[in-house]
N, C-alpha and C positions, 0 to 999 in steps of 0.2 A: 502254043502254050509254053513250050520249052524255052523260047527266046525270052518271054516275059519273066520266067523264073531266073534265068541267068542275069538279066538286067537288075532284078530285085536283089539278087545275091551280091552283085558288084556294088550296088548302092549301099547295102548293109555293111559290106566290108569297108567301103570308104568312110562311112559314118563311124565305124569302130576305130579306124586309124585316127580320125580326127578327135574322137573322144579320148583316146590314150594320150595324144599329144597336148591336150588342153586340160590341165588339172588345177590351174590357179583359180583364185576366187574372183568373181565378177559381181558388180553391183548393178541391179536392174531397177530402173525407176519407171513406175507406171502411175501416171497421174500424181496422186499425193503419197503413194507408197514407195518405199525404198527397200528392196530385198537383196540381201547378200547371200550368194550361193556359189558353189563350185561351178566353173564354166562347163565342166563335164555334164552336170545335171541340167544346166540350161540348154545345152545343145541336144541332149537326149529328149527332154520335154518338147522342145521345138520340133525335132524330127518326128516324134510320135504324133504331135498335133497336125503336122503336115501330112503324114500318111493317113491319119484318121479323116482329115478333111478331104483328101483325094479319094478315099474309099467311099465316103458319103456322097460326094458329087458323082462318082461313077455309078453307084447303086441307084441314085435318083434318075440318072439319064437312061438306065437300062430298064426301069420300072415301066410296065405298060400303063398307058394313060387312060383315064376314064373318059368316056364320052359325055359331053355336056348335054346331049339330047336325052330326054327321058325315054326309057324303053317301054314299049307298049305290049 
């Protein structure tokens, strides 16, 4: 568990350095929408969505599966 905490800390530190270095405005185009936001916010939202998706996938894999057979 200690190794996992160290890796998460290193990744968080790397994200923080990248956030500090990228403060200019970016234009994001999704289908018909065009959104202008600071690149810092875009990277932060993307990192959060990536961590959330990874957590959801991990929790779904560790969940006990239900048996498809009816219990008698």
